[in-house]
C-alpha positions, 0 to 999 in steps of 0.5 A: 493475513494480507497477501502483501504481508505473506509476500514480504515475510516469505521474500525476506525469509527466502533471502536468509533465515531471520527472527521476527525482530529482524524483520521488524527492523528491516521494515523500519529501516526501509520504511516499507510500511510507507510504500507497501500495504504491510503494517509492522504490527502484522508481522508476528501474526504472519509468522505464526500463520505461515508456520501453521500453514507449513510455509516457514519453519523454525530453523533455530532458537537464539537466547538473548538475555531472558528472551528466546527468539525463533529464527525462521526459514522458508520451507519448500512449500513456502518457496512455491507460495512465494513464487505464486505471490510474486507472479500474482503481484506482477500480473496486477495493476500497480494501483487500484482505480477504486476510490472512496472519492469515486463513491462519495461523488454520488452524494456530494450534492448532500453537503454544503459546497463550502464544506466539500471545497474545504475537504478537497483542499485538505485532500490536496494538501495530503497529496502534497505531503505524499509528494514530499514523502516520495521525495524523501524516500527517493533521496533515502534510497538513491542508487538502489536500482532502475526499478526502484527509480521507476517505482518512484517515478510512478508514485510521482505520476500518480500524485500528479494525476490525483492533484489534477483530479482534485483541482478539476473537481474543485473547479467544477464545484466552484460555480455552484452546488455539486450535481448528483452523480449517477451510480448506475451506468445504464442509460435511461430507458424510454417510457 
């Protein structure tokens, strides 16, 4: 289970006890699966694992028709784990510098230039779609907090940087076949 799923579930349950379906509803309403690396399908697995690990407990059971729902709450150990996860998340850069594009750049010369340019154009369109998604998210969450505004500003800045990168790579490829990029950073050794 990802640390993001642990953080989300423990954070929500620290605020108040709830059942898995409530957590799924909150993820859907807040579109958290768009803004965080948490998928709704991982929540029930996370609940089971967190309970096995002693980080949450069943606080109550609710019967809805023929369905029995377990209401979960954090344990003392779960509160400590939440604190550890929060502090760990705050100590990391907001976005990774790792990218499959950076790895693929080493072998762009193996592909026809036209195909590379088509794919870069598709990536640029995905960035534009991301920009529209951020705008919708910002509008839906307007007035939440200055921190939320700062996060949306950051997301837009990252999209701007990605768009500039794609344009620059496209421009570098416009004049001819892509050059092979070096994977090693060591300078050539004299012979």
